[in-house]
C-alpha angles and dihedrals in degrees: 000000000000089000090063093045089060093047093103089057090053088046091055091047091051092049092049092048091051096035095130092051088045091054093047094049092045090052090048092050090051095045094046090066090063101034113142095012118127095220093036115189091000088082089071098063090036093055091044092050091051090051091050092050093048094049092048096046097044102038104027104030106028100031093028092214116175128191114221137177093049097127093249119156098233090191088069104024135048120246115273117244120209092249096062091038089057094044095052090052099042099049098063091038094052091048092053092042092053092048093051095047095046093044091055088062103030099096095044090045089056096040094133092051093047094049099044105033127058093235123155105244091218090062092051094049098041092045090055090048091052092047090052092048090049087056091053094040090083089058090051092050092048090047091053092047092048093050090048092049092047092051097248099110122080133179089247090064095056091090093055091046090053091049090050093052093048092048091048091052093048093047092046093054093043096048091040094055093047098047093043090063092042090051090060095049096039115037091190094058094100090059092048091048090051090060094043092051091053088058089046090054097052093033091065130066094257100118096022135037117253090237090072092065107093103165109093095212092050091047090053091052092049092049090051089058106097089215089067099066091035092057089042092057092050092048091048088058099039104035104021093241121156107284121239117268119275089251089062092054091047089049091056093046093050092045093049091048093049092048092050091051094046094043096047092044091050090052090053094045099048101029094111096044100044095080090054092054094056 
């Protein structure tokens, strides 16, 4: 049992030992998303910027939707339109969603490499996670710049924003390790995860404020969704909304830690049998 509890430490040691290979594979994972395109990686910030403009024009300017009851000090911050409210919820969700879906297929997608090359599976999985997060990093940067330009961002929120990024990274690695092993044992797991992540999207206050939920049982389910406090932390940093309760932060830390232990332990336990299952 203690061997599995120390699995994350062995994971970290493996990643440090193979850090150059990790960096190369992460760069390859990032570049492969834009292979053959004339503008290459520039399509990522371009597409993100177009989305931001569309959300702002349609929801904030045309429909004039405002989000209230967020605990914002309007004496210091500007009112939050629905467009920016939606953006600040979607960006962290989409990053985590993409990591989980890609991780569930990454080992099977590289079956030949796994079977023929003595490659630590942790390096392969984590490098793909990092490549995916690099892809979404441009959206995070644009979101920060947009919130600063619109007058939502303040220096006081930098701490919450930093906490949100660290939690997103920890959850991404934890979920990625777990689902990558599941994806080998259960070929249908990507389809199942696709359905689960749809529930996670609508079961979190991404397109609606939490204050609109009146049913206690439904509120409890939404608060149990890890996306809820994660989005809350990002919005606390970007929009100045009331941060999630301390229990929500502790919940994310414990969940991320548990996922890292389970994922790293699963890699150790099934390392020798995974190539035979491909």
